[in-house]
C-alpha positions as CSV (number, residue, x, y, z in Angstrom):
1,M,220.7,203.3,287.0
2,K,220.3,201.0,283.7
3,W,221.2,201.0,280.6
4,K,219.9,201.3,277.0
5,K,222.8,201.3,273.9
6,L,220.8,203.8,271.4
7,G,223.6,203.8,269.1
8,Q,224.4,206.8,266.9
9,I,221.5,209.2,267.9
10,F,223.6,212.4,266.0
11,D,225.1,212.7,263.5
12,P,227.8,216.4,262.9
13,T,227.9,216.3,258.9
14,D,223.9,216.5,259.4
15,H,224.0,220.0,260.9
16,E,225.5,224.0,260.6
17,L,228.3,223.6,263.5
18,P,230.1,226.6,264.5
19,N,233.5,227.6,263.0
20,G,233.5,225.9,260.2
21,C,234.0,222.1,261.7
22,V,232.3,219.2,260.5
23,E,233.3,216.4,260.9
24,F,233.8,215.2,264.4
25,A,231.1,214.7,267.6
26,Q,233.7,212.8,270.3
27,S,234.2,213.0,274.2
28,P,230.5,213.0,274.7
29,Q,229.1,215.3,278.4
30,A,225.7,215.0,279.5
31,L,223.6,217.5,281.8
32,V,220.4,216.7,282.3
33,Y,218.1,219.4,283.4
34,A,214.1,219.5,283.7
35,D,212.8,219.5,280.2
36,F,215.9,218.6,277.6
37,V,219.4,216.9,277.7
38,R,222.8,219.2,276.5
39,I,225.5,216.8,275.5
40,Y,228.7,219.1,275.0
41,F,231.3,217.3,272.7
42,S,234.9,218.6,271.6
43,T,234.7,219.2,267.5
44,R,237.1,220.0,265.5
45,Q,237.9,222.7,262.5
46,R,240.3,222.4,260.0
47,D,243.3,225.5,259.8
48,E,244.9,226.6,256.6
49,S,247.8,223.8,257.6
50,G,245.6,221.0,256.9
51,K,245.8,220.4,260.6
52,Y,243.1,220.5,263.1
53,L,241.9,222.2,266.5
54,S,239.4,221.0,269.1
55,H,236.7,223.5,269.9
56,I,233.2,222.2,272.0
57,S,229.8,222.0,270.8
58,F,226.9,221.6,272.8
59,V,223.6,219.7,271.4
60,D,220.4,220.0,272.7
61,F,217.8,217.0,272.9
62,D,214.5,215.7,274.2
63,R,213.9,213.8,277.8
64,Q,214.3,210.9,275.7
65,L,217.8,211.5,273.1
66,S,214.5,210.6,270.4
67,R,215.3,214.6,268.6
68,V,217.5,217.5,268.3
69,L,215.8,220.9,269.8
70,E,218.6,222.8,269.2
71,V,223.2,223.1,268.4
72,S,225.0,225.5,269.5
73,K,226.0,228.3,267.4
74,H,228.9,229.2,269.0
75,S,232.0,227.8,270.3
76,D,232.9,229.7,272.6
77,A,231.8,228.5,276.3
78,S,230.7,232.3,277.5
79,T,228.8,232.8,275.0
80,S,226.9,229.0,274.8
81,T,226.4,229.2,277.9
82,A,224.1,232.5,277.3
83,S,221.7,229.8,276.0
84,F,221.0,227.5,279.4
85,R,216.2,227.3,279.5
């Protein structure tokens, strides 16, 4: 595999994430499918006391990682896996 540095390909502040999460997209894990790439990431929701609670979300890209196809609408793994194509 040859590595090609792309820089930042996703900014969570540009998208509406589930549970009011807005600031973080950390610890990415990618799954490559025939026609898209799904990247799971940890995002954070701030609770009433100001502490952060992590949630798992995903973003789907085209195979070239140049275009966002979809962003998860739920952070619950049981509902997000239902959207596999």
